[in-house]
TIFI-960617 format. One record per residue (C-alpha): residue number from 1; residue in one letter; chain; x, y, z. Coordinates in pm, whole numbers, plus 50000, padded with zeros to 5 digits. Example, Ala and Ser with C-alpha at 12.3 -4.5 7.8 and 13.67 -1.06 7.14 Angstrom:
BEGIN
NODE   volum   rolum   domi      px      py      pz
NODE       1       a      A   51230   49550   50780
NODE       2       s      A   51367   49894   50714
//
This chain:
BEGIN
NODE   volum   rolum   domi      px      py      pz
NODE       1       x      A   34370   40000   19466
NODE       2       x      A   34589   39731   19446
NODE       3       x      A   34427   39518   19697
NODE       4       x      A   34075   39525   19542
NODE       5       x      A   33918   39195   19454
NODE       6       x      A   33849   39136   19105
NODE       7       x      A   33493   38985   19101
NODE       8       x      A   33292   39182   18862
NODE       9       x      A   33185   39090   18510
NODE      10       x      A   32947   39275   18268
NODE      11       x      A   32798   39159   17927
NODE      12       x      A   32783   39378   17654
NODE      13       x      A   32484   39420   17363
NODE      14       x      A   32658   39160   17164
NODE      15       x      A   32703   38920   17418
NODE      16       x      A   33068   38951   17496
NODE      17       x      A   33145   38924   17874
NODE      18       x      A   33430   39136   18049
NODE      19       x      A   33606   39074   18353
NODE      20       x      A   33687   38987   18640
NODE      21       x      A   33700   39380   18724
NODE      22       x      A   33757   39565   19050
NODE      23       x      A   33500   39787   19174
NODE      24       x      A   33704   40090   19071
NODE      25       x      A   33732   39946   18716
NODE      26       x      A   33360   39882   18700
NODE      27       x      A   33283   40239   18816
NODE      28       x      A   33507   40363   18548
NODE      29       x      A   33320   40190   18287
NODE      30       x      A   32998   40313   18432
NODE      31       x      A   33101   40665   18402
NODE      32       x      A   33248   40607   18064
NODE      33       x      A   32897   40488   17955
NODE      34       x      A   33024   40139   17849
NODE      35       x      A   32800   40001   18134
NODE      36       x      A   32439   40146   18124
NODE      37       x      A   32168   40091   18388
NODE      38       x      A   32032   39792   18186
NODE      39       x      A   32365   39618   18099
NODE      40       x      A   32366   39270   18264
NODE      41       x      A   32638   39267   18566
NODE      42       x      A   32760   38986   18778
NODE      43       x      A   32911   38974   19099
NODE      44       x      A   33128   38653   19032
NODE      45       x      A   32854   38431   19187
NODE      46       x      A   32709   38332   18823
NODE      47       x      A   32387   38524   18888
NODE      48       x      A   32331   38808   18649
NODE      49       x      A   32123   39124   18701
NODE      50       x      A   32090   39486   18565
NODE      51       x      A   32366   39730   18669
NODE      52       x      A   32084   39928   18812
NODE      53       x      A   32031   39645   19093
NODE      54       x      A   32375   39701   19241
NODE      55       x      A   32469   40012   19454
NODE      56       x      A   32814   39996   19341
NODE      57       x      A   32720   40121   18984
NODE      58       x      A   32589   40431   19118
NODE      59       x      A   32280   40470   18902
NODE      60       x      A   32108   40707   19122
NODE      61       x      A   31995   41016   18935
NODE      62       x      A   31699   41083   18688
NODE      63       x      A   31655   41365   18463
NODE      64       x      A   31314   41533   18433
NODE      65       x      A   31232   41715   18097
NODE      66       x      A   30928   41925   18107
NODE      67       x      A   30917   42019   17741
NODE      68       x      A   30781   41971   17503
NODE      69       x      A   30602   41698   17752
NODE      70       x      A   30683   41559   18047
NODE      71       x      A   30924   41294   18051
NODE      72       x      A   31161   41108   18302
NODE      73       x      A   31542   41002   18142
NODE      74       x      A   31772   40776   18315
NODE      75       x      A   31842   40644   18551
NODE      76       x      A   32215   40767   18508
NODE      77       x      A   32526   40775   18737
NODE      78       x      A   32593   41111   18873
NODE      79       x      A   32934   41127   18761
NODE      80       x      A   32805   41025   18411
NODE      81       x      A   32603   41333   18403
NODE      82       x      A   32873   41550   18540
NODE      83       x      A   33071   41482   18220
NODE      84       x      A   33055   41816   18015
NODE      85       x      A   32984   41618   17677
NODE      86       x      A   32695   41459   17888
NODE      87       x      A   32571   41765   18018
NODE      88       x      A   32544   41936   17691
NODE      89       x      A   32319   41669   17562
NODE      90       x      A   32048   41712   17843
NODE      91       x      A   31754   41958   17788
NODE      92       x      A   31806   42309   17916
NODE      93       x      A   31471   42295   18134
NODE      94       x      A   31591   41964   18282
NODE      95       x      A   31643   41901   18657
NODE      96       x      A   31824   41625   18823
NODE      97       x      A   31651   41404   19088
NODE      98       x      A   31859   41193   19309
NODE      99       x      A   31704   40876   19445
NODE     100       x      A   31713   41018   19786
NODE     101       x      A   31494   41299   19695
NODE     102       x      A   31723   41584   19679
NODE     103       x      A   31632   41820   19399
NODE     104       x      A   31898   42003   19219
NODE     105       x      A   31922   42240   18928
NODE     106       x      A   32022   42037   18612
NODE     107       x      A   32248   42303   18456
NODE     108       x      A   32348   42674   18530
NODE     109       x      A   32116   42795   18248
NODE     110       x      A   31836   42595   18409
NODE     111       x      A   31515   42835   18530
NODE     112       x      A   31400   42767   18888
NODE     113       x      A   31151   42498   18916
NODE     114       x      A   30778   42672   18908
NODE     115       x      A   30579   42329   18916
NODE     116       x      A   30534   42297   19268
NODE     117       x      A   30423   41990   19436
NODE     118       x      A   30257   41828   19159
NODE     119       x      A   30555   41807   18938
NODE     120       x      A   30765   41675   19257
NODE     121       x      A   30486   41422   19318
NODE     122       x      A   30493   41317   18954
NODE     123       x      A   30865   41263   18971
NODE     124       x      A   30827   41062   19300
NODE     125       x      A   30568   40826   19162
NODE     126       x      A   30823   40793   18851
NODE     127       x      A   31083   40688   19127
NODE     128       x      A   30827   40451   19288
NODE     129       x      A   30774   40286   18927
NODE     130       x      A   31143   40305   18847
NODE     131       x      A   31219   40101   19177
NODE     132       x      A   30936   39857   19066
NODE     133       x      A   31106   39837   18718
NODE     134       x      A   31456   39745   18927
NODE     135       x      A   31290   39467   19093
NODE     136       x      A   31146   39325   18780
NODE     137       x      A   31497   39375   18598
NODE     138       x      A   31618   39163   18904
NODE     139       x      A   31376   38898   18827
NODE     140       x      A   31457   38928   18470
NODE     141       x      A   31831   38890   18545
NODE     142       x      A   31773   38580   18766
NODE     143       x      A   31598   38440   18447
NODE     144       x      A   31844   38555   18202
NODE     145       x      A   32109   38337   18418
NODE     146       x      A   31877   38046   18426
NODE     147       x      A   31843   38069   18068
NODE     148       x      A   32224   38080   18022
NODE     149       x      A   32266   37763   18254
NODE     150       x      A   31983   37575   18021
NODE     151       x      A   32170   37690   17729
NODE     152       x      A   32478   37559   17865
NODE     153       x      A   32329   37223   17935
NODE     154       x      A   32153   37223   17604
NODE     155       x      A   32491   37254   17416
NODE     156       x      A   32603   36967   17624
NODE     157       x      A   32313   36739   17568
NODE     158       x      A   32378   36848   17199
NODE     159       x      A   32730   36729   17224
NODE     160       x      A   32628   36424   17373
NODE     161       x      A   32351   36364   17099
NODE     162       x      A   32613   36404   16843
NODE     163       x      A   32841   36149   16995
NODE     164       x      A   32566   35909   17001
NODE     165       x      A   32448   35994   16624
NODE     166       x      A   32793   35885   16530
NODE     167       x      A   32797   35564   16769
NODE     168       x      A   32479   35489   16605
NODE     169       x      A   32580   35561   16248
NODE     170       x      A   32889   35318   16315
NODE     171       x      A   32667   35075   16476
NODE     172       x      A   32437   35073   16166
NODE     173       x      A   32750   35025   15944
NODE     174       x      A   32858   34718   16138
NODE     175       x      A   32512   34577   16128
NODE     176       x      A   32484   34585   15759
NODE     177       x      A   32821   34451   15740
NODE     178       x      A   32709   34137   15935
NODE     179       x      A   32357   34127   15769
NODE     180       x      A   32501   33876   15531
NODE     181       x      A   32659   33663   15786
NODE     182       x      A   32308   33654   15972
NODE     183       x      A   32123   33548   15679
NODE     184       x      A   32373   33272   15612
NODE     185       x      A   32341   33159   15991
NODE     186       x      A   31982   33148   15951
NODE     187       x      A   32006   32944   15649
NODE     188       x      A   32236   32705   15797
NODE     189       x      A   32002   32690   16105
NODE     190       x      A   31725   32594   15914
NODE     191       x      A   31934   32284   15751
NODE     192       x      A   32039   32164   16102
NODE     193       x      A   31669   32186   16208
NODE     194       x      A   31572   31966   15917
NODE     195       x      A   31844   31732   16019
NODE     196       x      A   31740   31739   16360
NODE     197       x      A   31369   31627   16285
NODE     198       x      A   31496   31334   16048
NODE     199       x      A   31727   31234   16350
NODE     200       x      A   31429   31261   16592
NODE     201       x      A   31202   31072   16329
NODE     202       x      A   31473   30769   16305
NODE     203       x      A   31533   30770   16708
NODE     204       x      A   31145   30725   16730
NODE     205       x      A   31170   30427   16500
NODE     206       x      A   31443   30279   16672
NODE     207       x      A   31272   30340   17021
NODE     208       x      A   30990   30136   16871
NODE     209       x      A   31202   29848   16762
NODE     210       x      A   31400   29832   17099
NODE     211       x      A   31019   29828   17268
NODE     212       x      A   30916   29534   17031
NODE     213       x      A   31277   29350   17106
NODE     214       x      A   31219   29399   17505
NODE     215       x      A   30856   29249   17495
NODE     216       x      A   31009   28964   17271
NODE     217       x      A   31283   28898   17513
NODE     218       x      A   31035   28918   17819
NODE     219       x      A   30845   28642   17630
NODE     220       x      A   31171   28444   17579
NODE     221       x      A   31269   28477   17957
NODE     222       x      A   30909   28357   18034
NODE     223       x      A   30927   28055   17833
NODE     224       x      A   31293   27992   17969
NODE     225       x      A   31165   28011   18312
NODE     226       x      A   30888   27752   18241
NODE     227       x      A   31159   27516   18070
NODE     228       x      A   31359   27552   18380
NODE     229       x      A   31083   27478   18619
NODE     230       x      A   30978   27156   18427
NODE     231       x      A   31347   27056   18385
NODE     232       x      A   31380   27073   18768
NODE     233       x      A   31047   26884   18808
NODE     234       x      A   31210   26612   18557
NODE     235       x      A   31518   26607   18768
NODE     236       x      A   31361   26542   19076
NODE     237       x      A   31157   26252   18930
NODE     238       x      A   31468   26104   18754
NODE     239       x      A   31651   26099   19115
NODE     240       x      A   31343   25942   19275
NODE     241       x      A   31354   25672   19035
NODE     242       x      A   31722   25616   19029
NODE     243       x      A   31700   25554   19415
NODE     244       x      A   31414   25314   19355
NODE     245       x      A   31603   25132   19080
NODE     246       x      A   31915   25119   19323
NODE     247       x      A   31709   24970   19588
NODE     248       x      A   31529   24727   19368
NODE     249       x      A   31881   24610   19249
NODE     250       x      A   31969   24523   19619
NODE     251       x      A   31651   24360   19673
NODE     252       x      A   31701   24137   19359
NODE     253       x      A   32066   24043   19455
NODE     254       x      A   31946   23958   19806
NODE     255       x      A   31664   23750   19654
NODE     256       x      A   31890   23537   19448
NODE     257       x      A   32078   23467   19737
NODE     258       x      A   31815   23355   19929
NODE     259       x      A   31676   23145   19627
NODE     260       x      A   32008   22983   19615
NODE     261       x      A   31995   22860   19956
NODE     262       x      A   31667   22731   19956
NODE     263       x      A   31694   22534   19604
NODE     264       x      A   32002   22315   19717
NODE     265       x      A   32280   22515   19626
NODE     266       x      A   32572   22298   19754
NODE     267       x      A   32851   22507   19739
NODE     268       x      A   32931   22853   19641
NODE     269       x      A   33016   22717   19286
NODE     270       x      A   32669   22560   19271
NODE     271       x      A   32486   22894   19340
NODE     272       x      A   32322   23061   19098
NODE     273       x      A   32525   23338   19008
NODE     274       x      A   32362   23686   19061
NODE     275       x      A   32257   23842   18771
NODE     276       x      A   32482   24110   18619
NODE     277       x      A   32405   24459   18679
NODE     278       x      A   32401   24632   18360
NODE     279       x      A   32399   25012   18362
NODE     280       x      A   32099   25106   18155
NODE     281       x      A   32235   25180   17798
NODE     282       x      A   32108   25479   17647
NODE     283       x      A   32125   25465   17253
NODE     284       x      A   32140   25766   17122
NODE     285       x      A   32037   25865   16770
NODE     286       x      A   32308   25993   16550
NODE     287       x      A   32289   26382   16572
NODE     288       x      A   32063   26519   16262
NODE     289       x      A   32057   26848   16119
NODE     290       x      A   31788   27042   16266
NODE     291       x      A   31714   27224   16600
NODE     292       x      A   31929   27200   16891
NODE     293       x      A   31900   26877   17123
NODE     294       x      A   31635   26892   17389
NODE     295       x      A   31755   26822   17746
NODE     296       x      A   31412   26738   17864
NODE     297       x      A   31368   26468   17577
NODE     298       x      A   31711   26324   17658
NODE     299       x      A   31638   26297   18007
NODE     300       x      A   31281   26131   17946
NODE     301       x      A   31452   25893   17707
NODE     302       x      A   31724   25760   17989
NODE     303       x      A   31444   25699   18200
NODE     304       x      A   31262   25511   17987
NODE     305       x      A   31594   25303   17906
NODE     306       x      A   31643   25245   18285
NODE     307       x      A   31288   25117   18335
NODE     308       x      A   31341   24884   18042
NODE     309       x      A   31665   24745   18202
NODE     310       x      A   31479   24718   18542
NODE     311       x      A   31179   24517   18395
NODE     312       x      A   31485   24278   18221
NODE     313       x      A   31634   24221   18567
NODE     314       x      A   31294   24124   18709
NODE     315       x      A   31249   23889   18422
NODE     316       x      A   31576   23743   18496
NODE     317       x      A   31497   23680   18846
NODE     318       x      A   31253   23375   18772
NODE     319       x      A   30902   23290   18845
NODE     320       x      A   30618   23407   18993
NODE     321       x      A   30655   23275   19329
NODE     322       x      A   31016   23479   19316
NODE     323       x      A   30811   23803   19251
NODE     324       x      A   30582   23712   19547
NODE     325       x      A   30867   23652   19752
NODE     326       x      A   31008   24007   19641
NODE     327       x      A   30658   24146   19747
NODE     328       x      A   30668   24004   20056
NODE     329       x      A   31020   24121   20132
//
């Protein structure tokens, strides 16, 4: 039939798969004997079962052989048994038993059955055993299908493993090629590590020197602060002494004028000339080689010269009465 769906496959004893076939093509191969009851058959869904499990294959007949001993042959397809070449091979005393339970003569030469109900019961028992076998064969077909799937998965994994092995071999070759570079890099790293340790040691020494320099600088700063404080005190004392000297000069000048009036100065020309105010001359020693000048020492020398000048002016002012007058004033 041209519109039949080709969905049937069968697997020969050597593992060769044939298909897809239409149901008529499947039936032709059953009749020809190419497909036996145990031949794996698939309906196109990937599940393989013995042909006996499919009603479309038509394995409905058994052959009962009574001589030399009771034996059950089959199952077979009725069309297969109807072939003359197959019919000639059957035992003459054989009988056909269809799965529906109908009993017919196996051949024209066959003798009528005389074994009675016991023989039929044995045949029916064999039929029940056959059905159990069909069920087990179905399970076996399912296991075979799972086994095929497992084989395919194993083949895929084997292919992937081959690829991984090739990749690993290439990687190992590349690793071997770069082993020398790695050794050189390690040797260079050891050298750099030694240089780093030496640099750290030198840096620690420099840090120690820097700490010592900081401490020395702090001591110098403390000395400088003390010197600045002492200098400020000297400046303050010098300013006070300078003010006293200025006041004393004015007082001496007024005193000399008063002396001139009291002791008979007739005119301005007879007046006792006021003592010439001489700024204290500070004689500095010529520079000598050695340490730098000390500002505090210079200021002390200036103060000593000013005090000496002041005493000189007091001596020029005259006698003891004048000093007493100065005190009263």
